[in-house]
C-alpha positions as CSV (number, residue, x, y, z in Angstrom):
1,X,91.8,-29.5,-124.9
2,X,88.3,-28.2,-125.1
3,X,87.4,-31.0,-127.6
4,X,88.8,-33.6,-125.1
5,X,86.7,-32.1,-122.3
6,X,83.7,-32.0,-124.7
7,X,84.1,-35.7,-125.5
8,X,84.5,-36.6,-121.8
9,X,81.2,-34.9,-120.9
10,X,79.3,-36.5,-123.7
11,X,80.6,-40.0,-122.5
12,X,79.5,-39.2,-119.0
13,X,76.0,-38.2,-120.3
14,X,75.7,-41.4,-122.1
15,X,76.6,-43.4,-119.1
16,X,74.1,-41.5,-117.0
17,X,71.3,-42.2,-119.5
18,X,72.2,-45.8,-119.7
19,X,72.3,-46.3,-116.0
20,X,68.8,-44.6,-115.7
21,X,67.4,-46.8,-118.4
22,X,68.6,-50.1,-116.8
23,X,67.2,-48.8,-113.5
24,X,63.8,-48.3,-115.0
25,X,63.6,-51.6,-117.0
26,X,65.3,-53.8,-114.4
27,X,63.6,-57.0,-113.7
28,X,62.4,-57.0,-110.0
29,X,64.0,-59.5,-107.7
30,X,61.5,-62.6,-107.5
31,X,59.9,-63.2,-104.0
32,X,60.4,-66.8,-103.1
33,X,57.2,-68.7,-103.3
34,X,55.6,-69.7,-99.9
35,X,56.1,-73.4,-99.3
36,X,52.9,-75.4,-98.8
37,X,53.4,-77.6,-95.7
38,X,53.2,-81.3,-96.3
39,X,49.9,-82.0,-94.3
40,X,49.1,-85.7,-93.5
41,X,46.3,-87.3,-95.6
42,X,42.8,-86.7,-94.0
43,X,41.7,-90.0,-92.4
44,X,38.5,-91.4,-93.9
45,X,35.9,-92.2,-91.1
46,X,35.0,-95.7,-90.7
47,X,31.2,-96.4,-91.1
48,X,29.3,-96.4,-87.8
49,X,28.7,-100.0,-86.7
50,X,24.9,-100.7,-86.7
51,X,23.6,-102.1,-83.4
52,X,22.5,-105.8,-83.7
53,X,18.7,-106.0,-83.8
54,X,17.3,-107.2,-80.6
55,X,15.6,-110.3,-82.2
56,X,19.1,-111.4,-83.2
57,X,20.3,-111.2,-79.6
58,X,17.7,-113.5,-78.1
59,X,16.5,-117.0,-78.5
60,X,13.0,-118.3,-77.8
61,X,12.9,-121.3,-75.4
62,X,10.1,-123.1,-73.7
63,X,9.4,-123.2,-70.1
64,X,7.5,-126.3,-68.8
65,X,5.1,-126.5,-65.9
66,X,3.5,-129.5,-64.5
67,X,1.2,-129.9,-61.4
68,X,-1.3,-132.4,-60.0
69,X,-3.8,-132.2,-57.2
70,X,-6.3,-134.3,-55.2
71,X,-9.8,-133.7,-53.9
72,X,-10.8,-133.0,-56.5
73,X,-8.2,-134.7,-58.7
74,X,-6.6,-132.8,-61.6
75,X,-3.5,-132.6,-63.6
76,X,-2.0,-129.7,-65.6
77,X,0.7,-129.2,-68.1
78,X,1.8,-125.9,-69.5
79,X,4.4,-124.7,-72.0
80,X,5.2,-121.1,-72.1
81,X,7.5,-119.2,-74.4
82,X,10.3,-117.2,-73.0
83,X,13.0,-115.1,-74.7
84,X,16.6,-115.6,-73.3
85,X,19.8,-113.7,-74.0
86,X,19.0,-110.2,-73.1
87,X,17.9,-108.1,-70.0
88,X,16.3,-105.5,-72.3
89,X,13.1,-104.1,-70.9
90,X,11.3,-105.2,-74.1
91,X,12.3,-108.8,-73.5
92,X,11.2,-108.8,-69.9
93,X,7.8,-107.2,-71.0
94,X,7.3,-110.1,-73.3
95,X,8.3,-112.8,-70.9
96,X,6.1,-111.3,-68.2
97,X,3.1,-111.2,-70.5
98,X,3.6,-114.8,-71.4
99,X,3.8,-115.8,-67.8
100,X,0.7,-113.8,-66.9
101,X,-1.3,-115.3,-69.9
102,X,-0.4,-118.8,-68.5
103,X,-1.2,-117.9,-64.9
104,X,-4.5,-116.5,-66.0
105,X,-5.5,-119.8,-67.8
106,X,-4.4,-122.0,-64.9
107,X,-6.3,-119.9,-62.5
108,X,-9.6,-120.1,-64.6
109,X,-9.0,-123.9,-64.8
110,X,-8.6,-124.3,-61.1
111,X,-11.6,-122.2,-60.4
112,X,-13.7,-124.6,-62.5
113,X,-12.2,-127.7,-60.8
114,X,-13.1,-126.5,-57.4
115,X,-16.8,-126.6,-58.0
116,X,-16.8,-129.9,-59.7
117,X,-18.3,-133.0,-58.3
118,X,-15.8,-135.8,-58.9
119,X,-17.0,-138.8,-60.9
120,X,-16.1,-142.3,-59.4
121,X,-13.4,-144.0,-61.4
122,X,-12.5,-140.8,-63.4
123,X,-8.9,-139.7,-63.7
124,X,-10.1,-136.2,-62.9
125,X,-9.9,-132.9,-64.6
126,X,-7.1,-132.1,-67.1
127,X,-5.4,-128.9,-68.5
128,X,-2.9,-128.8,-71.3
129,X,-1.4,-125.6,-72.8
130,X,0.8,-125.7,-75.9
131,X,1.9,-123.0,-78.2
132,X,3.4,-122.3,-81.6
133,X,5.2,-119.2,-83.1
134,X,3.8,-118.6,-86.5
135,X,5.6,-115.6,-87.6
136,X,8.9,-115.6,-89.6
137,X,12.1,-114.6,-88.0
138,X,12.2,-110.9,-87.2
139,X,10.8,-108.3,-84.9
140,X,7.3,-109.6,-85.0
141,X,6.5,-112.5,-82.6
142,X,3.1,-114.0,-83.4
143,X,2.3,-116.7,-80.9
144,X,-0.8,-119.0,-80.9
145,X,-1.8,-120.9,-77.7
146,X,-4.0,-124.0,-77.9
147,X,-5.4,-124.7,-74.5
148,X,-7.2,-128.0,-73.9
149,X,-9.4,-128.3,-70.8
150,X,-11.4,-131.2,-69.5
151,X,-13.6,-130.8,-66.4
152,X,-14.4,-133.9,-64.5
153,X,-17.9,-134.9,-65.3
154,X,-18.2,-133.0,-68.6
155,X,-19.6,-134.6,-71.7
156,X,-16.3,-133.9,-73.6
157,X,-13.1,-131.7,-73.3
158,X,-13.0,-128.2,-74.9
159,X,-10.2,-126.3,-76.6
160,X,-9.7,-122.6,-77.2
161,X,-7.1,-120.4,-78.5
162,X,-5.3,-117.3,-77.4
163,X,-3.0,-115.3,-79.5
164,X,-0.2,-112.7,-78.8
165,X,1.2,-110.5,-81.5
166,X,4.2,-108.7,-80.1
167,X,6.5,-106.2,-81.7
168,X,9.9,-106.7,-80.1
169,X,11.4,-103.6,-81.6
170,X,8.8,-101.4,-79.8
171,X,8.1,-103.6,-77.0
172,X,4.3,-103.5,-77.4
173,X,1.4,-105.7,-78.5
174,X,-0.1,-105.2,-81.8
175,X,-3.8,-104.7,-82.3
176,X,-5.6,-105.9,-85.6
177,X,-6.4,-102.3,-86.6
178,X,-2.8,-101.3,-86.6
179,X,-2.1,-103.5,-89.6
180,X,-4.5,-101.6,-91.8
181,X,-5.1,-98.2,-93.3
182,X,-7.1,-96.0,-90.9
183,X,-10.6,-95.8,-91.9
184,X,-10.5,-98.9,-94.1
185,X,-13.0,-101.7,-94.2
186,X,-10.4,-104.2,-93.4
187,X,-12.8,-106.4,-91.2
188,X,-15.3,-106.6,-94.1
189,X,-12.5,-107.6,-96.5
190,X,-11.2,-110.3,-94.0
191,X,-14.7,-111.5,-93.3
192,X,-15.7,-111.8,-97.0
193,X,-12.7,-114.0,-97.7
194,X,-13.2,-116.1,-94.5
195,X,-17.0,-116.7,-95.3
196,X,-16.2,-117.8,-98.8
197,X,-13.7,-120.4,-97.5
198,X,-15.9,-121.6,-94.7
199,X,-18.9,-122.1,-97.0
200,X,-16.9,-124.7,-99.0
201,X,-16.3,-126.9,-95.9
202,X,-18.5,-129.6,-94.5
203,X,-18.8,-128.1,-91.0
204,X,-22.6,-127.0,-91.0
205,X,-21.4,-123.4,-91.4
206,X,-24.9,-122.2,-92.1
207,X,-26.0,-122.7,-88.6
208,X,-23.0,-120.8,-87.2
209,X,-22.5,-118.2,-89.9
210,X,-22.9,-115.3,-87.4
211,X,-19.6,-116.4,-86.0
212,X,-17.8,-115.1,-89.1
213,X,-19.6,-111.6,-89.1
214,X,-17.2,-108.7,-89.4
215,X,-17.0,-107.7,-85.8
216,X,-13.9,-107.3,-83.6
217,X,-14.9,-110.1,-81.2
218,X,-15.2,-112.6,-84.1
219,X,-11.7,-111.8,-85.3
220,X,-9.9,-111.4,-82.0
221,X,-7.8,-114.6,-82.5
222,X,-5.2,-113.9,-85.4
223,X,-1.8,-114.5,-86.3
224,X,0.9,-113.1,-88.7
225,X,2.3,-115.9,-90.8
226,X,4.6,-115.9,-93.9
227,X,1.7,-116.9,-96.1
228,X,-1.0,-114.5,-94.8
229,X,-3.1,-113.3,-91.9
230,X,-4.4,-116.4,-90.0
231,X,-7.7,-116.2,-88.5
232,X,-8.5,-118.7,-85.7
233,X,-12.2,-119.8,-85.0
234,X,-12.7,-121.7,-81.8
235,X,-15.0,-124.6,-81.2
236,X,-18.7,-123.7,-81.8
237,X,-17.9,-120.3,-83.3
238,X,-18.3,-121.2,-87.0
239,X,-18.9,-124.9,-86.9
240,X,-20.4,-127.7,-85.0
241,X,-18.3,-129.2,-82.2
242,X,-17.6,-132.3,-84.1
243,X,-15.9,-130.3,-86.9
244,X,-13.4,-128.8,-84.4
245,X,-11.8,-125.4,-84.5
246,X,-11.4,-123.8,-87.8
247,X,-8.6,-121.8,-89.4
248,X,-8.5,-119.6,-92.4
249,X,-5.4,-118.0,-93.7
250,X,-6.2,-114.8,-95.7
251,X,-3.3,-114.3,-98.3
252,X,-1.8,-110.8,-98.1
253,X,-2.6,-110.3,-101.7
254,X,-6.3,-110.5,-100.8
255,X,-5.7,-107.8,-98.3
256,X,-3.5,-105.5,-100.4
257,X,-6.0,-102.6,-100.7
258,X,-6.4,-102.2,-96.9
259,X,-2.9,-103.1,-95.6
260,X,-1.0,-100.0,-94.3
261,X,2.3,-100.2,-96.3
262,X,4.1,-98.4,-93.6
263,X,2.6,-100.7,-90.9
264,X,3.7,-104.2,-89.6
265,X,2.5,-106.0,-92.7
266,X,4.2,-103.7,-95.1
267,X,7.0,-106.1,-95.8
268,X,4.6,-108.8,-96.7
269,X,2.9,-107.0,-99.6
270,X,3.4,-108.7,-103.0
């Protein structure tokens, strides 16, 4: 019986050891993985719509004005550019400037007419203003006015030009110096080219050469064109009356050394 009890105790000991071993080496219960929620895909932002440039919102039209008068007799015609299609202040500024220019020219003409002494059989004095836009499509508006004036009793009529170079994006007029690098000798470069061209023409330039000297006054009438900077010389400035007004277009390649690449003419550089 003692042997039976001994065997029973040994069996219990073995069971206890086995249970402890299983407890120590047992595989822990796995913790369920946290589920990642199904989020909707991130929406891709659409590119911001770029505002339409102002010059594409407007159209240039011409406003005609006609007037006649008696004692003394006169007739006048004037074409004035006007931007239509927007009430933007920059457009209003341009239109006001064009109207003011026309009114100034008409007022000067009428002042001269008032002091004339009518000539018998003469049709009277005459005023005729026309214009052309010389710049390519874009923010820059380069306008040249040609103004014909005849005052009753004068030997012949006269013409002169006026120019406006307007940056529609900024709503301001451009001055010649704004086209070029600060401190550059741009006037000398322009004058050198113009003089070389004028010397080749049969216009008696030698007698009027001072009209092409590199001064701001001599180069106050200019326009931006696709082919170059147009310089307008009025009657008597660089030529005899019979030769008429003279125009010289300076290619942008000739001005490359002095043009401000970040200025209004930057896009015209070769």
